[in-house]
C-alpha positions in Angstrom: 16.1 -4.3 -23.6 14.0 -6.9 -21.3 12.5 -5.2 -18.1 14.2 -6.1 -14.7 10.9 -5.8 -13.3 7.7 -7.9 -13.6 4.6 -6.1 -13.6 1.0 -7.1 -12.7 -0.7 -7.8 -15.9 -4.1 -6.5 -14.8 -2.9 -3.1 -15.0 -3.0 -2.9 -18.9 -6.8 -2.6 -18.1 -7.2 -1.0 -14.8 -8.7 2.2 -14.3 -6.1 5.2 -14.3 -6.7 5.9 -10.5 -6.1 2.0 -9.6 -2.8 2.2 -11.7 -1.7 5.3 -9.9 -2.7 3.8 -6.5 -0.8 0.5 -7.2 2.4 2.7 -7.9 2.2 4.6 -4.7 1.4 1.4 -2.6 4.3 -0.4 -4.4 7.0 2.5 -4.4 5.7 5.0 -2.1 4.0 8.4 -2.9 7.3 10.2 -2.2 9.2 8.1 -5.1 6.5 9.2 -7.6 6.7 12.1 -9.8 3.8 13.2 -12.5 4.8 15.4 -15.3 1.9 17.3 -16.9 1.8 19.7 -19.7 -1.6 21.0 -18.7 -2.9 20.5 -22.2 -5.9 19.2 -20.3 -6.6 18.7 -16.4 -7.4 15.0 -16.5 -4.1 13.6 -15.5 -3.6 16.2 -13.0 -7.0 15.7 -11.4 -6.7 11.9 -11.5 -3.1 11.9 -9.8 -4.1 14.4 -7.2 -7.2 12.7 -6.1 -6.0 9.2 -6.4 -2.6 9.8 -4.6 -3.0 12.8 -2.5 0.2 14.9 -2.0 2.2 13.3 -5.0 4.4 15.6 -6.7 3.1 17.2 -10.2 5.9 18.8 -12.2 5.5 21.3 -14.9 8.3 22.1 -17.1 8.4 25.7 -17.6 9.9 25.9 -21.0 9.9 29.8 -21.0 7.3 29.6 -24.0 4.3 28.0 -22.5 1.0 29.5 -24.0 -0.9 32.1 -21.7 -3.9 29.6 -21.8 -1.8 26.6 -20.3 -0.7 28.9 -17.5 -4.3 29.9 -17.0 -5.4 26.3 -16.7 -2.5 25.8 -14.2 -4.0 28.7 -12.1 -7.7 27.1 -12.3 -6.4 23.7 -11.0 -4.4 25.3 -8.2 -7.7 27.1 -7.3 -9.6 23.7 -7.5 -7.4 20.9 -6.1 -4.6 20.8 -3.2 -1.7 20.4 -5.8 1.7 19.7 -4.7 2.8 21.3 -7.7 6.6 22.0 -8.6 7.6 24.2 -11.6 11.0 23.4 -13.0 12.8 25.8 -15.0 15.9 25.5 -17.5 19.2 26.1 -15.9 20.1 29.7 -15.1 22.1 30.3 -18.3 19.2 29.3 -20.5 17.3 32.4 -21.5 14.6 33.1 -24.1 15.9 33.3 -27.4 15.5 32.3 -31.0 17.1 29.0 -30.8 13.7 27.1 -31.7 14.0 28.9 -35.0 17.4 27.4 -35.9 17.6 24.1 -34.0 14.4 22.8 -32.3 16.2 19.6 -31.1 18.7 21.8 -29.2 15.8 24.0 -27.9 13.9 20.9 -26.5 17.0 19.4 -25.1 17.6 22.4 -22.8 14.2 23.5 -22.1 12.5 20.0 -21.7 15.0 17.1 -21.4 17.7 18.7 -19.1 14.8 19.9 -16.8 13.0 16.5 -16.8 16.2 14.8 -15.8 16.6 16.9 -12.8 12.8 16.5 -11.8 13.2 12.8 -12.1 16.4 12.6 -10.1 16.1 10.3 -7.1 12.6 9.1 -8.0 11.3 5.4 -8.9 8.3 6.2 -10.6 7.5 8.7 -13.6 3.8 9.2 -14.5 2.9 10.7 -17.8 -0.1 11.5 -19.7 1.0 9.7 -23.0 -2.0 8.1 -24.8 -2.1 5.8 -27.7 -4.3 7.8 -29.7 -1.9 10.7 -29.6 -0.3 9.5 -32.9 1.7 6.7 -34.5 5.1 7.3 -32.5 2.6 6.5 -29.1 0.3 4.0 -30.6 1.9 1.0 -28.6 2.5 2.8 -25.3 2.1 0.5 -22.5 0.3 1.4 -19.3 3.2 0.5 -17.1 6.9 -0.4 -18.3 10.6 0.0 -17.1 12.6 3.1 -18.8 16.3 1.7 -19.2 17.4 5.2 -20.0 16.3 6.9 -16.8 16.4 3.5 -14.6 12.8 4.0 -13.3 9.1 2.7 -13.8 7.3 4.7 -16.3 3.3 5.0 -16.1 1.0 6.0 -18.6 -2.2 5.3 -16.9 -4.1 7.1 -19.5 -2.6 5.1 -22.4 -6.0 3.4 -23.4 -8.2 6.3 -23.1 -9.8 7.9 -26.1 -10.8 11.3 -26.6 -14.4 10.4 -25.7 -13.1 9.0 -22.4 -11.2 12.1 -21.7 -14.1 14.3 -22.4 -16.5 12.0 -20.2 -14.1 12.4 -17.4 -13.8 16.2 -17.8 -17.6 16.4 -17.8 -18.2 14.2 -14.7 -15.7 16.0 -12.7 -16.6 19.5 -14.1 -13.0 20.5 -15.1 -12.0 23.4 -16.8 -10.5 22.8 -20.2 -7.4 24.5 -21.8 -9.0 27.2 -24.0 -6.7 26.3 -27.1 -8.4 22.6 -27.3 -11.4 24.5 -28.4 -9.5 26.3 -31.2 -8.3 23.5 -32.8 -5.2 22.5 -30.8 -5.5 18.8 -29.8 -2.0 18.7 -28.9 -0.2 21.7 -27.1 3.3 22.4 -26.4 5.3 25.6 -26.6 3.9 28.4 -28.5 6.6 29.0 -31.0 6.2 25.3 -32.3 2.6 24.6 -32.0 0.0 25.1 -34.5 -3.9 24.4 -34.8 -4.6 21.1 -36.8 -7.0 20.5 -39.7 -9.9 17.9 -39.2 -8.9 14.5 -39.6 -5.3 15.4 -39.2 -3.0 13.4 -36.8 -3.4 15.0 -33.3 0.5 16.0 -33.3 0.4 17.3 -36.7 0.6 20.8 -35.2 3.7 20.2 -33.3 7.0 21.3 -35.1 4.8 21.5 -38.4 6.7 21.5 -41.5 9.5 19.4 -40.0 9.8 15.5 -39.6 10.1 16.1 -35.7 7.3 14.7 -33.8 8.6 14.4 -30.3 10.4 16.6 -28.1 12.7 14.0 -26.5 11.0 13.2 -23.3 9.1 10.2 -24.6 12.0 8.7 -27.1 
């Protein structure tokens, strides 16, 4: 589907902070929502410093790693975060659905909560990067999401792992401890495994199955 909106072409080469500020100036800070998995601290730090007060959403799937929760607490102590934790609906309780049907599990713990988090918003900011894997290799910095009828920003789309590491070093950001233990992509603990050197970054997500995305970005 052709986007109903024309975006400034310079955004594809712009620094992530400039992309974020452009969105805030164009659509308003209150119209933006940043979803962060807290796999790392880069997107959260960039968003909170470039657009103070922007809403940052964490989808609490009920299965977050303890290390991920630790990073959330570290960043809350470091930055003035406008953090909103979105939970599954009340009738969704911890269970073994992930063992039987990962698509259904992601649908009730990620997709449905995301849709609620994005309700009434005009801009959705994500941490998607092209180096994440084949399904994200062509991710644009800015696009129109026709399914959710909003602008989708991937301000880190072109960033390499070295870019991320340099940003963390410059700003002295804490790291998710799992990243040092072979987890280049971090989701829910039942469905995330460390990967072997040289493997696709998302090879540890739903390992042993054809599933590569939770449904948020497809």
